[in-house]
C-alpha positions in Angstrom: -103.5 -60.6 -36.3 -104.1 -59.1 -39.9 -107.6 -58.2 -39.0 -106.3 -56.1 -36.1 -103.5 -54.6 -38.2 -106.0 -53.6 -40.9 -108.5 -52.2 -38.5 -106.2 -50.1 -36.5 -104.5 -48.8 -39.6 -107.5 -47.9 -41.2 -108.9 -46.1 -38.0 -105.8 -44.0 -37.7 -106.4 -42.8 -41.4 -109.5 -41.2 -40.0 -108.7 -40.1 -36.6 -106.2 -37.9 -34.6 -105.9 -36.5 -31.3 -105.3 -33.1 -29.6 -101.7 -33.9 -29.0 -100.9 -35.0 -32.8 -103.0 -31.7 -34.0 -101.0 -29.5 -31.6 -97.8 -31.1 -32.9 -98.8 -30.5 -36.5 -99.7 -26.8 -35.8 -96.4 -26.2 -34.2 -94.5 -28.0 -37.3 -96.4 -25.8 -39.7 -98.2 -28.8 -41.3 -100.7 -27.7 -44.0 -104.4 -28.3 -42.8 -107.3 -26.7 -41.4 -108.6 -27.4 -37.7 -112.4 -26.8 -37.9 -114.8 -26.3 -34.7 -118.1 -27.7 -35.6 -119.8 -26.6 -32.5 -122.5 -23.7 -32.1 -121.7 -20.0 -32.3 -122.4 -20.0 -28.4 -119.9 -22.8 -28.0 -117.3 -21.2 -30.1 -117.7 -17.8 -28.4 -117.1 -19.4 -24.9 -113.8 -20.8 -26.1 -112.1 -22.7 -28.8 -108.7 -24.2 -29.9 -106.1 -21.5 -31.0 -105.6 -21.9 -34.6 -109.2 -23.2 -35.4 -111.9 -21.7 -37.8 -115.6 -21.9 -36.9 -117.8 -23.7 -39.2 -120.9 -25.4 -37.4 -121.4 -28.9 -38.8 -124.9 -27.9 -40.1 -123.4 -25.1 -42.3 -120.7 -27.3 -43.8 -122.5 -28.5 -47.0 -123.4 -24.8 -47.8 -120.2 -23.1 -46.8 -117.2 -25.3 -46.9 -116.5 -24.9 -50.6 -116.3 -21.1 -50.3 -114.4 -21.0 -47.1 -111.8 -24.1 -47.1 -109.7 -24.6 -50.1 -110.2 -27.9 -52.1 -107.5 -30.3 -51.7 -106.7 -29.0 -48.0 -106.6 -31.5 -45.2 -109.3 -31.1 -42.7 -109.3 -31.9 -38.8 -112.8 -31.5 -37.3 -113.7 -31.5 -33.7 -116.9 -30.9 -31.5 -117.2 -30.9 -27.6 -116.1 -34.3 -26.2 -116.2 -38.0 -26.6 -119.8 -37.8 -25.8 -120.7 -35.7 -28.7 -121.1 -37.0 -32.4 -121.0 -33.6 -34.0 -117.5 -34.2 -35.0 -118.4 -37.3 -36.8 -121.3 -35.8 -38.7 -119.0 -33.0 -39.9 -116.6 -35.6 -41.1 -119.3 -37.1 -43.1 -120.2 -33.8 -44.5 -116.5 -32.8 -45.5 -116.0 -36.2 -46.8 -119.2 -36.0 -49.0 -117.6 -32.8 -50.4 -114.5 -34.7 -51.3 -112.1 -33.4 -48.5 -109.6 -35.6 -46.9 -110.7 -35.3 -43.3 -110.0 -36.6 -39.9 -111.9 -36.3 -36.6 -110.0 -35.2 -33.5 -111.0 -37.7 -31.0 -111.6 -36.1 -27.4 -113.0 -33.1 -29.0 -112.5 -29.5 -27.5 -112.9 -31.2 -23.9 -109.4 -33.0 -24.3 -107.8 -30.2 -26.2 -108.4 -27.8 -23.3 -107.9 -30.5 -20.6 -104.5 -31.4 -22.1 -103.6 -27.7 -21.8 -103.3 -26.6 -25.5 -103.9 -23.1 -26.3 -107.6 -21.8 -26.0 -109.1 -18.5 -26.9 -112.4 -16.6 -27.2 -113.2 -13.1 -28.7 -111.3 -11.3 -25.8 -108.2 -13.2 -26.5 -106.3 -16.2 -24.9 -107.8 -18.0 -22.0 -105.6 -19.7 -19.1 -104.1 -22.9 -20.0 -105.0 -25.4 -17.3 -103.5 -29.0 -17.2 -105.6 -31.9 -15.9 -103.4 -34.4 -14.4 -105.8 -37.2 -15.5 -105.2 -36.6 -19.2 -102.0 -34.8 -19.4 -98.4 -34.9 -17.9 -98.1 -31.8 -15.7 -94.5 -30.6 -15.2 -93.4 -28.6 -12.5 
């Protein structure tokens, strides 16, 4: 029993999900949400409130663009993408407290949280397979 408690408690120190991130944004919690996908992916659409810093650029740019001591939440495309994990490693190497948003952009969008591109907000669509759809 203690092994399971330790494992899952530790896991929650390093992961979060779209619902918790959105709630934290709404509560005004102090953190930065970082989209680590490519320029093309960012342009296609991203979580409202996120900043764009591709995972390959983190080592070179994070120190100048993200205040030291600020909590970081990273995301990539989906559960099938390990870009968020790679990004979390890079932020951790730089000394940031970092968590990965499991489900990535896919679940952020599927759960109906705000998405935008350079032209403004995109339609919010709720996927009934992953989000409660209220009429």
